[in-house]
C-alpha positions, 0 to 999 in steps of 0.5 A: 919949836915946840920945845924951843918954845917952852925954854923960852917962856921958861927963861924968860919967866926966870929973869922977870921973877929974879927981877920983879918979884913973884907976885909982881909978875904977870902973865901978859909980862911973861909973854911980851917979853918972851914975844909969845902969845898968852895960849903958848904958856896955857899950853904949856904950862896952863896957869902962871903958878905951874909957870912958876912952879916948872922955872924952880924945878927945871935948875934943882930937879937936875941938881937933885939927880946930880947930888943921887947918883954921886950917893948910889956912887958912894954906896955903891963903893962902900958896898957892906961896909962904912959908909964915909961920912964925907962923902954923904957931904960931897953929894950934898954940897957939890951938886949945889956949889957948882950951879949957886957959881955957874957964871951965866946960871949962879947968880940968877939961879940964887937970887930965884931961891932968894925970891922964894923964900921971901915969897912964900906961897903954899903952892911952893912950899908942896914943890919943895917938899916934892922935889926935896921927898926921894933925896931927904929919905936918902940923905937921913939912911946915908947920915944915920949910917955913916953915923950909928954914934949919934942919937937921931936929935944930935944927928938932926941938928949936926945936919941941920948945921951943915945944910946951912952952912952951904946956903949961906955961902950960896947965897952970900958968896961975896960977903966972904970974898970982901972980908976975907980980902979973896983968901976965901973965894967961893968962885974956887968952887973945888977949893970951896967945895973941899972946906965946906964937905971937911968942916962939915964931916969933922962935925958929924964925926965929934963925939955925941954930946954929954948929957939931955941939953947938950950945952957948951961948959 
């Protein structure tokens, strides 16, 4: 019963945070919409801040666990040999893209991420740091192993650009579908993941830029 109440509070809070924003939602509004008393929220979460954190962590923690499991599998299969960069990017992209296109949870979670990005707060930044710390460390080591030909600065830029492609596709999937008249459709999830992995892998495997500036000539 307690677990069901906790999930009801989380579901309701997620919905209201998406609709009204972090600052626009009070604990009282959440309790009324969830049909629970304020004591229940304090029992399970302690404060609005803790509840907001829990809403985000509930979704992203599962995604990051799956990413790490996929990376574990790729590293295990590679053994002492080369670690294919496409396997790393698949571990990075696939769980997130799959969630973003989930017909029940995806759109709401993307809107929630948009709220968190637009309404940044110190405590949310701390949640991001905590939830992504292990994943970032593991991914950095994996990319360093897979792309030993790249200087560190170049490697970090390429990872950053790959993450940007993923985030843009997740947050704005409708636009590319309209602009390409359905030719590129993120709801075709595996096709989208495959295209993104091939694009990012080609960039990571490219030769290092010549010169310190690395500008286009």
